[in-house]
C-alpha positions as CSV (number, residue, x, y, z in Angstrom):
1,T,41.7,-39.9,-150.5
2,G,39.1,-40.6,-153.3
3,V,41.8,-40.8,-155.8
4,K,42.0,-44.0,-156.9
5,L,45.3,-45.6,-155.3
6,K,46.5,-49.1,-156.7
7,M,48.6,-50.9,-154.5
8,C,52.5,-51.9,-155.5
9,S,55.6,-52.9,-154.2
10,M,58.8,-50.6,-155.1
11,R,62.0,-52.8,-153.6
12,G,60.0,-54.8,-151.0
13,D,58.1,-51.3,-149.7
14,I,54.1,-52.0,-150.6
15,M,53.1,-48.1,-150.8
16,E,50.0,-46.2,-153.3
17,K,50.2,-45.6,-156.2
18,V,48.9,-43.2,-158.1
19,N,48.3,-42.0,-162.1
20,I,50.3,-38.5,-162.3
21,Y,46.6,-37.2,-164.5
22,D,45.2,-38.0,-160.9
23,A,48.0,-36.7,-159.2
24,K,47.4,-33.3,-160.9
25,T,43.8,-32.9,-160.3
26,N,44.2,-34.3,-156.4
27,L,47.5,-32.9,-155.4
28,S,46.3,-31.7,-152.5
29,K,44.2,-34.4,-151.0
30,I,47.3,-36.7,-151.7
31,V,49.9,-34.8,-149.7
32,Q,46.9,-34.3,-146.9
33,E,46.8,-38.0,-146.9
34,V,50.6,-39.2,-146.5
35,A,50.4,-36.3,-143.6
36,R,48.1,-38.0,-141.9
37,T,48.9,-41.9,-142.2
38,G,52.6,-41.5,-143.0
39,E,52.3,-43.8,-145.8
40,P,54.0,-42.3,-149.5
41,V,52.5,-42.3,-152.9
42,V,54.3,-43.3,-155.5
43,I,53.1,-41.4,-158.8
44,A,53.7,-42.8,-161.6
45,K,53.1,-42.4,-166.1
46,N,51.7,-45.2,-167.5
47,G,53.1,-47.7,-165.1
48,H,56.1,-46.2,-164.0
49,A,57.0,-45.0,-160.7
50,L,58.1,-40.9,-161.3
51,V,58.2,-39.9,-157.9
52,K,57.2,-40.7,-154.0
53,V,55.8,-38.1,-152.4
54,I,56.4,-38.9,-148.5
55,A,55.0,-37.2,-144.7
56,Y,57.7,-34.5,-144.0
57,R,59.3,-35.0,-140.7
58,E,61.8,-32.8,-138.6
59,E,64.7,-34.6,-137.6
60,K,66.4,-34.4,-134.6
61,P,69.5,-33.1,-134.2
62,K,72.4,-34.6,-133.5
63,R,74.9,-35.0,-130.3
64,K,77.4,-34.1,-130.5
65,L,80.2,-36.2,-128.4
66,G,83.0,-35.0,-126.3
67,F,82.2,-30.8,-127.0
68,L,82.5,-30.6,-123.2
69,K,85.8,-32.0,-123.6
70,G,88.5,-29.9,-121.8
71,K,85.3,-27.5,-120.4
72,G,85.7,-28.6,-116.8
73,S,87.1,-31.9,-115.1
74,V,86.3,-34.7,-112.5
75,P,88.5,-35.3,-109.7
76,A,90.0,-38.3,-109.4
77,N,87.9,-39.3,-106.2
78,F,84.7,-39.1,-108.5
79,D,83.5,-42.8,-108.1
80,D,84.2,-42.5,-104.2
81,M,82.8,-39.8,-103.7
82,N,80.0,-40.2,-101.2
83,S,80.2,-43.9,-101.6
84,N,79.4,-44.4,-97.3
85,E,76.4,-42.3,-98.3
86,I,74.6,-44.6,-100.7
87,Q,76.4,-47.6,-98.6
88,D,74.2,-46.4,-95.6
89,M,70.8,-45.8,-98.5
90,F,71.3,-49.3,-98.9
91,E,71.0,-50.4,-96.1
92,G,68.3,-48.3,-95.1
93,K,69.5,-45.9,-92.7
94,Y,68.5,-43.4,-94.4
95,S,64.8,-42.8,-95.0
C-alpha cells in the first residue's frame, strides 16, 4: 500500500496497524488493500487502536425453515412411490 503498516495482535487476531495521521493521507489505498486482500487494518492513535477497517461482504439471506408449511401435502405412500422402478434400476434392468 505504500503506507507503513505494523503488525499488531488484537484478541488473538494478527492484523496490520496504521497511525491515524498516515490513514488520513492514505485512506483510499488502505481501503483498496483491505478490499483486495480481505485482511483487516487497525487505525490507531498514539499506539491505541481506534477502529478496524474490514472488507464488506454481502450476507446471503438466511433460509427460512417451514416456509412451505401448509402449502401442499405429501402422499402417505411417498416413500414407496416408484419403489419397483428404483429397485429395477439398481438391478440393472434399466439402462
